[in-house]
Structures are given as structure tokens and as C-alpha cells.
C-alpha positions in Angstrom: 129.1 111.6 113.5 131.8 110.7 111.0 133.7 107.4 111.0 136.8 109.2 112.2 135.1 111.2 114.9 134.7 108.2 117.3 135.4 108.1 121.0 136.7 104.6 121.0 139.7 102.9 119.6 139.8 102.5 115.8 140.0 99.2 114.1 143.2 97.9 112.5 141.6 98.6 109.1 140.7 102.1 110.0 144.3 102.9 111.1 145.8 101.3 108.0 143.4 103.1 105.7 144.0 106.4 107.5 147.8 106.1 107.2 147.5 105.2 103.5 145.1 108.1 102.8 147.4 110.6 104.4 150.6 108.9 103.0 152.0 108.4 106.5 154.6 105.8 107.3 154.6 104.2 110.7 157.7 106.2 111.6 156.0 109.5 110.5 152.8 108.7 112.5 154.9 107.8 115.5 156.8 111.0 115.3 153.6 113.0 115.2 152.3 111.2 118.2 155.5 111.0 120.2 155.7 107.2 120.1 158.1 104.8 118.3 157.3 103.0 115.1 157.1 99.7 117.0 154.1 101.0 118.8 152.5 102.0 115.5 153.2 98.5 114.2 151.5 97.0 117.2 148.4 99.1 116.5 148.3 98.4 112.8 149.0 94.7 113.4 146.3 94.3 115.9 148.6 93.4 118.8 147.4 96.2 120.8 144.5 98.6 120.4 145.3 102.2 119.6 144.1 104.5 122.5 141.2 106.7 121.5 143.1 109.8 122.6 146.0 108.9 120.3 143.5 108.3 117.4 141.8 111.7 118.0 145.1 113.5 118.3 146.4 112.0 115.0 143.2 113.0 113.2 143.6 116.6 114.6 147.3 116.7 113.6 146.6 115.9 109.9 143.6 118.2 109.8 140.9 115.5 109.5 139.3 116.5 112.7 138.7 120.0 114.1 140.1 120.4 117.6 137.3 122.9 118.4 134.8 120.1 117.9 136.7 117.8 120.2 136.7 120.5 122.9 133.0 121.1 122.4 132.3 117.3 122.8 134.5 117.3 125.9 132.6 120.2 127.5 129.3 118.5 126.8 130.6 115.2 128.3 131.9 117.0 131.3 128.5 118.7 131.9 126.7 115.4 131.4 129.0 113.5 133.8 128.8 116.3 136.4 125.0 116.4 136.2 124.9 112.6 136.5 127.1 112.7 139.7 124.8 115.3 141.3 121.9 112.9 140.8 123.6 110.3 143.0 124.4 112.5 146.0 
């Protein structure tokens, strides 16, 4: 699994490096995600963790992560959770 294909929130350093690598300003990243630049500043400044879903979406939108892989992972997780629930009935 690559560094960017994680299911948890990224570190501040990962977000900053990602924005730099893709030449994205906070305003541009915010526009892609539908949040304001202040929210991006809070994520890049460590005031608030970036939600894993926002991180995944941003990676998909810039082409760093394939959305098909995300859906496959979600389907596997859904089956695993469903099977786990059946064990507790």
C-alpha cells in the first residue's frame, strides 16, 4: 500500500508535501474539495486533522489515486464488516 493510499488522516507534512508536489494553493485545494482556504490552513497548520475521506478525494481528483481501487477497497471492507456482524448474531 502506498503512502497516499491510507485510510486514516494524513500528517501535516503529508498534506504540505502533497500540495507542493501538485502545485496546489490552499485556495485551489479548497475549491477542489468544496471547503474554504481557512479549512485547508487548519489542516496544513495542524489545528485540525484532515478527514480521511477528504484526503482520499483530493488524491483521486489530482489523479494520484485510482477511484476504482477505492471502490474495491470499500467493497472488501463492506464484506468483512458484514461477515463480522453475522458472527455476533
